[in-house]
N, CA, C and O atoms as a MOPAC input file, in Angstrom:
PM7 MOZYME 1SCF
protein

 N     26.22500 1    15.38700 1     3.36500 1
 C     25.39800 1    14.44200 1     2.64300 1
 C     25.35200 1    14.88500 1     1.18700 1
 O     25.03400 1    16.03300 1     0.87800 1
 N     25.66900 1    13.97000 1     0.32100 1
 C     25.74500 1    14.31100 1    -1.08800 1
 C     24.36900 1    14.21600 1    -1.74700 1
 O     23.41700 1    13.67600 1    -1.18400 1
 N     24.30400 1    14.75200 1    -2.93900 1
 C     23.05500 1    14.70400 1    -3.70600 1
 C     22.71200 1    13.26000 1    -4.05000 1
 O     21.54100 1    12.88100 1    -4.03900 1
 N     23.71000 1    12.46500 1    -4.35200 1
 C     23.47900 1    11.05600 1    -4.68700 1
 C     22.88700 1    10.29000 1    -3.51100 1
 O     22.00800 1     9.44700 1    -3.68600 1
 N     23.37500 1    10.59100 1    -2.31400 1
 C     22.85000 1     9.91600 1    -1.11900 1
 C     21.40300 1    10.30200 1    -0.87300 1
 O     20.58500 1     9.45400 1    -0.51600 1
 N     21.08100 1    11.57100 1    -1.06200 1
 C     19.69300 1    12.02200 1    -0.89300 1
 C     18.79100 1    11.34800 1    -1.91000 1
 O     17.69600 1    10.89500 1    -1.57300 1
 N     19.25000 1    11.28000 1    -3.16300 1
 C     18.45000 1    10.62100 1    -4.19700 1
 C     18.27900 1     9.13000 1    -3.92400 1
 O     17.20800 1     8.57200 1    -4.16300 1
 N     19.33900 1     8.48200 1    -3.42100 1
 C     19.23300 1     7.05700 1    -3.08200 1
 C     18.20200 1     6.82000 1    -1.98300 1
 O     17.39300 1     5.89600 1    -2.06700 1
 N     18.23800 1     7.66000 1    -0.95700 1
 C     17.26300 1     7.53000 1     0.13200 1
 C     15.85300 1     7.81700 1    -0.38100 1
 O     14.90900 1     7.12400 1    -0.00100 1
 N     15.69800 1     8.81600 1    -1.23200 1
 C     14.37900 1     9.15100 1    -1.77600 1
 C     13.83700 1     8.02000 1    -2.63900 1
 O     12.66200 1     7.66700 1    -2.53300 1
 N     14.68100 1     7.45200 1    -3.49000 1
 C     14.24900 1     6.34400 1    -4.35000 1
 C     13.87300 1     5.13600 1    -3.50600 1
 O     12.85800 1     4.48800 1    -3.75900 1
 N     14.68500 1     4.83400 1    -2.51000 1
 C     14.39200 1     3.69900 1    -1.63200 1
 C     13.09300 1     3.92500 1    -0.84400 1
 O     12.32300 1     2.99000 1    -0.63000 1
 N     12.86100 1     5.15100 1    -0.42400 1
 C     11.63400 1     5.47900 1     0.30100 1
 C     10.40900 1     5.31000 1    -0.59100 1
 O      9.41600 1     4.71000 1    -0.18100 1
 N     10.47900 1     5.83200 1    -1.79500 1
 C      9.35100 1     5.71300 1    -2.72800 1
 C      9.09900 1     4.24700 1    -3.07200 1
 O      7.94900 1     3.81700 1    -3.15100 1
 N     10.17100 1     3.48000 1    -3.27800 1
 C     10.00800 1     2.06000 1    -3.59400 1
 C      9.36700 1     1.30600 1    -2.42300 1
 O      8.53000 1     0.42900 1    -2.63700 1
 N      9.75000 1     1.63900 1    -1.20200 1
 C      9.15600 1     1.01100 1    -0.02300 1
 C      7.67000 1     1.35900 1     0.08000 1
 O      6.85300 1     0.50000 1     0.41300 1
 N      7.32100 1     2.60400 1    -0.20300 1
 C      5.91200 1     3.00300 1    -0.17800 1
 C      5.11700 1     2.22900 1    -1.21000 1
 O      4.00800 1     1.77400 1    -0.92800 1
 N      5.67600 1     2.07400 1    -2.40600 1
 C      4.97500 1     1.34100 1    -3.46600 1
 C      4.78600 1    -0.12000 1    -3.08400 1
 O      3.70100 1    -0.67600 1    -3.25700 1
 N      5.83700 1    -0.74100 1    -2.56700 1
 C      5.77100 1    -2.16800 1    -2.20000 1
 C      4.77100 1    -2.39800 1    -1.06400 1
 O      4.02300 1    -3.37500 1    -1.09000 1
 N      4.75100 1    -1.51500 1    -0.07600 1
 C      3.86700 1    -1.73600 1     1.06600 1
 C      2.42000 1    -1.37600 1     0.78000 1
 O      1.51900 1    -1.92800 1     1.41100 1
 N      2.17300 1    -0.47200 1    -0.14600 1
 C      0.78900 1    -0.08700 1    -0.43100 1
 C      0.17200 1    -0.89600 1    -1.56200 1
 O     -1.04900 1    -0.89400 1    -1.71900 1
 N      0.97900 1    -1.58200 1    -2.34800 1
 C      0.46500 1    -2.30600 1    -3.51200 1
 C     -0.58300 1    -3.35900 1    -3.17600 1
 O     -1.61000 1    -3.40200 1    -3.85500 1
 N     -0.38900 1    -4.21300 1    -2.16700 1
 C     -1.42700 1    -5.22500 1    -1.90900 1
 C     -2.79200 1    -4.61200 1    -1.58400 1
 O     -3.81900 1    -5.09700 1    -2.05800 1
 N     -2.80200 1    -3.55900 1    -0.78400 1
 C     -4.07600 1    -2.92800 1    -0.41200 1
 C     -4.72800 1    -2.25700 1    -1.61400 1
 O     -5.94200 1    -2.34900 1    -1.79700 1
 N     -3.93300 1    -1.59000 1    -2.42600 1
 C     -4.49100 1    -0.91200 1    -3.59300 1
 C     -5.00600 1    -1.89600 1    -4.64000 1
 O     -6.04000 1    -1.66100 1    -5.26700 1
 N     -4.28800 1    -2.98700 1    -4.82400 1
 C     -4.72400 1    -3.99000 1    -5.80900 1
 C     -6.02800 1    -4.64100 1    -5.36800 1
 O     -6.94100 1    -4.81500 1    -6.17500 1
 N     -6.11800 1    -4.99900 1    -4.09500 1
 C     -7.36000 1    -5.59800 1    -3.59000 1
 C     -8.51700 1    -4.61300 1    -3.70900 1
 O     -9.61900 1    -4.99800 1    -4.09900 1
 N     -8.28100 1    -3.36100 1    -3.38100 1
 C     -9.32200 1    -2.34500 1    -3.48500 1
 C     -9.76000 1    -2.16100 1    -4.93700 1
 O    -10.95000 1    -2.00600 1    -5.21400 1
 N     -8.81000 1    -2.17800 1    -5.85000 1
 C     -9.12700 1    -2.05200 1    -7.26800 1
 C     -9.96700 1    -3.22300 1    -7.76800 1
 O    -10.94700 1    -3.03000 1    -8.48800 1
 N     -9.58400 1    -4.43100 1    -7.38500 1
 C    -10.31600 1    -5.62300 1    -7.83300 1
 C    -11.72900 1    -5.63600 1    -7.26100 1
 O    -12.68600 1    -5.91500 1    -7.98400 1
 N    -11.86900 1    -5.33800 1    -5.97600 1
 C    -13.19200 1    -5.31000 1    -5.35200 1
 C    -14.05100 1    -4.21900 1    -5.99100 1
 O    -15.23300 1    -4.44200 1    -6.25300 1
 N    -13.48000 1    -3.05700 1    -6.24000 1
 C    -14.22200 1    -1.97900 1    -6.88700 1
 C    -14.67000 1    -2.34800 1    -8.28900 1
 O    -15.77900 1    -2.00800 1    -8.70100 1
 N    -13.81000 1    -3.04500 1    -9.02400 1
 C    -14.17300 1    -3.47500 1   -10.37100 1
 C    -15.30000 1    -4.50000 1   -10.34800 1
 O    -16.22000 1    -4.43100 1   -11.16200 1
 N    -15.23300 1    -5.44300 1    -9.42600 1
 C    -16.29200 1    -6.45600 1    -9.31200 1
 C    -17.62000 1    -5.79800 1    -8.93100 1
 O    -18.66400 1    -6.14100 1    -9.48500 1
 N    -17.58400 1    -4.86600 1    -7.99800 1
 C    -18.80300 1    -4.16800 1    -7.58400 1
 C    -19.36100 1    -3.34300 1    -8.74200 1
 O    -20.57500 1    -3.29600 1    -8.93800 1
 N    -18.48900 1    -2.69400 1    -9.50600 1
 C    -18.94900 1    -1.89500 1   -10.64700 1
 C    -19.60400 1    -2.76000 1   -11.70600 1
 O    -20.62800 1    -2.38300 1   -12.27700 1
 N    -19.01600 1    -3.92000 1   -11.97000 1
 C    -19.62700 1    -4.84200 1   -12.93600 1
 C    -20.97400 1    -5.31200 1   -12.42000 1
 O    -21.94100 1    -5.38000 1   -13.17800 1
 N    -21.04600 1    -5.63800 1   -11.12800 1
 C    -22.31500 1    -6.05600 1   -10.53400 1
 C    -23.37100 1    -4.95200 1   -10.65200 1
 O    -24.52600 1    -5.23000 1   -10.97300 1
 N    -22.98100 1    -3.71100 1   -10.39500 1
 C    -23.91600 1    -2.59800 1   -10.49900 1
 C    -24.36600 1    -2.37800 1   -11.93800 1
 O    -25.52700 1    -2.05200 1   -12.18300 1
 N    -23.45800 1    -2.55400 1   -12.88500 1
 C    -23.82500 1    -2.37000 1   -14.28400 1
 C    -24.78200 1    -3.46200 1   -14.76200 1
 O    -25.69800 1    -3.19700 1   -15.54100 1
 N    -24.56300 1    -4.67500 1   -14.29500 1
 C    -25.41300 1    -5.79200 1   -14.71200 1
 C    -26.80500 1    -5.68400 1   -14.10000 1
 O    -27.80300 1    -5.95000 1   -14.77200 1
 N    -26.87600 1    -5.30100 1   -12.84400 1
 C    -28.16000 1    -5.27300 1   -12.14700 1
 C    -28.83800 1    -3.91600 1   -12.18000 1
 O    -29.96000 1    -3.78300 1   -11.69200 1
 N    -28.19300 1    -2.91100 1   -12.73600 1
 C    -28.72000 1    -1.54600 1   -12.80500 1
 C    -28.97600 1    -0.94200 1   -11.42600 1
 O    -29.82700 1    -0.06500 1   -11.28000 1
 N    -28.25400 1    -1.40100 1   -10.43200 1
 C    -28.32500 1    -0.81300 1    -9.09600 1
 C    -27.27200 1     0.28900 1    -9.04000 1
 O    -26.08500 1     0.02200 1    -9.22600 1
 N    -27.69100 1     1.50300 1    -8.79000 1
 C    -26.76100 1     2.62900 1    -8.76400 1
 C    -26.65100 1     3.21700 1    -7.35200 1
 O    -26.70600 1     4.43400 1    -7.17600 1
 N    -26.50100 1     2.37400 1    -6.38200 1
 C    -26.36200 1     2.80900 1    -4.99500 1
 C    -24.90600 1     3.18700 1    -4.73700 1
 O    -24.00900 1     2.37200 1    -4.94900 1
 N    -24.66800 1     4.40500 1    -4.28400 1
 C    -23.30700 1     4.89700 1    -4.07200 1
 C    -22.61800 1     4.22100 1    -2.89400 1
 O    -21.40500 1     4.01600 1    -2.92200 1
 N    -23.36900 1     3.87800 1    -1.87000 1
 C    -22.75700 1     3.28700 1    -0.67500 1
 C    -22.45500 1     1.80200 1    -0.84200 1
 O    -21.80400 1     1.20300 1     0.01500 1
 N    -22.91500 1     1.20800 1    -1.92600 1
 C    -22.69800 1    -0.21900 1    -2.14700 1
 C    -21.21200 1    -0.54200 1    -2.31800 1
 O    -20.79100 1    -1.65600 1    -2.00800 1
 N    -20.42600 1     0.39000 1    -2.79700 1
 C    -19.01100 1     0.10300 1    -3.02500 1
 C    -18.17600 1     0.22400 1    -1.75700 1
 O    -17.12700 1    -0.41100 1    -1.65500 1
 N    -18.61400 1     1.01900 1    -0.79100 1
 C    -17.76700 1     1.29900 1     0.36500 1
 C    -17.64400 1     0.12500 1     1.32500 1
 O    -16.53400 1    -0.20800 1     1.74200 1
 N    -18.72800 1    -0.49600 1     1.67800 1
 C    -18.68600 1    -1.56500 1     2.68500 1
 C    -17.85700 1    -2.75800 1     2.21100 1
 O    -17.00100 1    -3.22200 1     2.96400 1
 N    -18.06900 1    -3.27500 1     0.99900 1
 C    -17.20600 1    -4.39300 1     0.56800 1
 C    -15.73000 1    -4.01000 1     0.46800 1
 O    -14.85600 1    -4.81500 1     0.78800 1
 N    -15.45100 1    -2.78200 1     0.02300 1
 C    -14.05600 1    -2.34400 1    -0.05300 1
 C    -13.42200 1    -2.26500 1     1.33200 1
 O    -12.28400 1    -2.69500 1     1.52000 1
 N    -14.14500 1    -1.72400 1     2.29200 1
 C    -13.61400 1    -1.61500 1     3.65000 1
 C    -13.35700 1    -3.00100 1     4.23600 1
 O    -12.31600 1    -3.23900 1     4.84800 1
 N    -14.30800 1    -3.91100 1     4.04800 1
 C    -14.11800 1    -5.27600 1     4.54900 1
 C    -12.93500 1    -5.95800 1     3.87500 1
 O    -12.15200 1    -6.64600 1     4.53000 1
 N    -12.80600 1    -5.76500 1     2.56400 1
 C    -11.69000 1    -6.37200 1     1.84200 1
 C    -10.35500 1    -5.79700 1     2.30700 1
 O     -9.37500 1    -6.53000 1     2.43600 1
 N    -10.31300 1    -4.49800 1     2.55800 1
 C     -9.08000 1    -3.87600 1     3.02900 1
 C     -8.72000 1    -4.37700 1     4.43100 1
 O     -7.55000 1    -4.64100 1     4.70600 1
 N     -9.70400 1    -4.51000 1     5.31400 1
 C     -9.43200 1    -5.03900 1     6.65000 1
 C     -8.88100 1    -6.46200 1     6.57900 1
 O     -7.92500 1    -6.79500 1     7.28000 1
 N     -9.47400 1    -7.29100 1     5.74200 1
 C     -8.98600 1    -8.66400 1     5.57800 1
 C     -7.58400 1    -8.65600 1     4.98800 1
 O     -6.72400 1    -9.44000 1     5.38900 1
 N     -7.36500 1    -7.76700 1     4.03500 1
 C     -6.04800 1    -7.64500 1     3.40800 1
 C     -5.00100 1    -7.18600 1     4.42200 1
 O     -3.86500 1    -7.66000 1     4.39400 1
 N     -5.36900 1    -6.28100 1     5.30400 1
 C     -4.43700 1    -5.83800 1     6.34900 1
 C     -4.11400 1    -7.00200 1     7.29100 1
 O     -2.97000 1    -7.14900 1     7.72400 1
 N     -5.10600 1    -7.82000 1     7.60700 1
 C     -4.83800 1    -8.98300 1     8.45300 1
 C     -3.88600 1    -9.96500 1     7.78000 1
 O     -3.03800 1   -10.56700 1     8.43800 1
 N     -4.03100 1   -10.12300 1     6.46800 1
 C     -3.18300 1   -11.07600 1     5.74800 1
 C     -1.79900 1   -10.50300 1     5.48100 1
 O     -0.79100 1   -11.15600 1     5.74900 1
 N     -1.74900 1    -9.27500 1     4.94800 1
 C     -0.47500 1    -8.68600 1     4.53700 1
 C      0.15800 1    -7.78300 1     5.58700 1
 O      1.22300 1    -7.21500 1     5.34600 1
 N     -0.47500 1    -7.64100 1     6.74400 1
 C      0.05600 1    -6.78000 1     7.79500 1
 C      1.46900 1    -7.11800 1     8.22000 1
 O      2.30200 1    -6.21600 1     8.31300 1
 N      1.77900 1    -8.39700 1     8.48700 1
 C      3.15800 1    -8.73300 1     8.87100 1
 C      4.18200 1    -8.39500 1     7.78500 1
 O      5.28000 1    -7.93200 1     8.09100 1
 N      3.82700 1    -8.62500 1     6.52400 1
 C      4.73400 1    -8.28600 1     5.42400 1
 C      4.98400 1    -6.78300 1     5.36700 1
 O      6.12300 1    -6.34200 1     5.21500 1
 N      3.91700 1    -6.00300 1     5.48900 1
 C      4.04100 1    -4.54500 1     5.44400 1
 C      4.88100 1    -4.05700 1     6.62200 1
 O      5.76900 1    -3.22200 1     6.45000 1
 N      4.60300 1    -4.57400 1     7.80900 1
 C      5.35500 1    -4.16400 1     8.99400 1
 C      6.82900 1    -4.53400 1     8.88500 1
 O      7.69500 1    -3.72300 1     9.21100 1
 N      7.12200 1    -5.74500 1     8.43100 1
 C      8.51900 1    -6.17400 1     8.28300 1
 C      9.25800 1    -5.32700 1     7.25600 1
 O     10.42100 1    -4.97900 1     7.45600 1
 N      8.58900 1    -4.99800 1     6.16700 1
 C      9.22200 1    -4.17400 1     5.14000 1
 C      9.55400 1    -2.78900 1     5.67300 1
 O     10.64200 1    -2.27300 1     5.41900 1
 N      8.63900 1    -2.19000 1     6.40100 1
 C      8.87800 1    -0.85800 1     6.95400 1
 C      9.95100 1    -0.90000 1     8.04100 1
 O     10.79800 1    -0.00900 1     8.11000 1
 N      9.92000 1    -1.92100 1     8.88100 1
 C     10.92700 1    -2.04200 1     9.94500 1
 C     12.31500 1    -2.25800 1     9.34300 1
 O     13.28700 1    -1.67500 1     9.82100 1
 N     12.42200 1    -3.08400 1     8.30400 1
 C     13.71400 1    -3.29100 1     7.64600 1
 C     14.22800 1    -1.99800 1     7.02800 1
 O     15.41700 1    -1.69100 1     7.12100 1
 N     13.34400 1    -1.24800 1     6.40400 1
 C     13.74600 1     0.02200 1     5.80000 1
 C     14.23100 1     1.00100 1     6.86500 1
 O     15.27400 1     1.63300 1     6.70100 1
 N     13.48200 1     1.12500 1     7.94700 1
 C     13.86700 1     2.06200 1     9.00500 1
 C     15.15700 1     1.62200 1     9.69700 1
 O     15.98500 1     2.46300 1    10.04600 1
 N     15.33500 1     0.32500 1     9.89800 1
 C     16.56800 1    -0.18200 1    10.49900 1
 C     17.77000 1     0.13700 1     9.61300 1
 O     18.81400 1     0.57500 1    10.09600 1
 N     17.60600 1    -0.08800 1     8.31700 1
 C     18.67900 1     0.22900 1     7.37900 1
 C     18.96900 1     1.73500 1     7.36600 1
 O     20.12400 1     2.15000 1     7.28000 1
 N     17.92500 1     2.53300 1     7.45100 1
 C     18.08400 1     3.98700 1     7.45500 1
 C     18.81300 1     4.45000 1     8.71500 1
 O     19.70800 1     5.29300 1     8.64400 1
 N     18.42900 1     3.89700 1     9.87200 1
 C     19.07900 1     4.28700 1    11.12500 1
 C     20.51200 1     3.77100 1    11.19700 1
 O     21.38700 1     4.44800 1    11.73700 1
 N     20.76200 1     2.57900 1    10.65800 1
 C     22.11800 1     2.03800 1    10.68900 1
 C     23.07400 1     2.84400 1     9.81500 1
 O     24.26400 1     2.93000 1    10.11700 1
 N     22.57100 1     3.42900 1     8.74700 1
 C     23.42400 1     4.21900 1     7.86400 1
 C     23.32600 1     5.71800 1     8.17300 1
 O     23.76800 1     6.54500 1     7.37700 1
 N     22.75100 1     6.06500 1     9.31900 1
 C     22.59500 1     7.46300 1     9.70300 1
 C     23.94600 1     8.16400 1     9.84300 1
 O     24.08400 1     9.33300 1     9.48300 1
 N     24.92200 1     7.46000 1    10.35800 1
 C     26.25800 1     8.03700 1    10.51600 1
 C     26.90900 1     8.37300 1     9.17800 1
 O     27.67200 1     9.33400 1     9.08100 1
 N     26.61500 1     7.59800 1     8.16600 1
 C     27.16700 1     7.85500 1     6.83500 1
 C     26.59800 1     9.13900 1     6.23400 1
 O     27.25800 1     9.81400 1     5.44500 1
 N     25.36500 1     9.46400 1     6.61900 1
 C     24.71600 1    10.63600 1     6.03600 1
 C     25.20100 1    11.93700 1     6.67500 1
 O     25.05300 1    13.01000 1     6.09100 1
 N     25.77400 1    11.84200 1     7.86100 1
 C     26.26800 1    13.04500 1     8.50700 1
 C     27.63900 1    13.34600 1     7.99400 1
 O     28.25200 1    14.32900 1     8.41000 1

């Protein structure tokens, strides 16, 4: 296995991680920002106020984007296993 092949697999792996985690991270960021603005406006400084809405938003996001995330990971793993012989 050459250095180029290892780097290609590493780059593809990192790109797959970024693509599959982006929807969850973006939703979490947006919900956290909205909650922070709400806390700043109302002067409520409750630490647990951010966790419940974020968890609910992430669960809903997993329900919506779950098939996309699963398909992306399955396609990546299938491609990796199909080219396994080339790496040996």
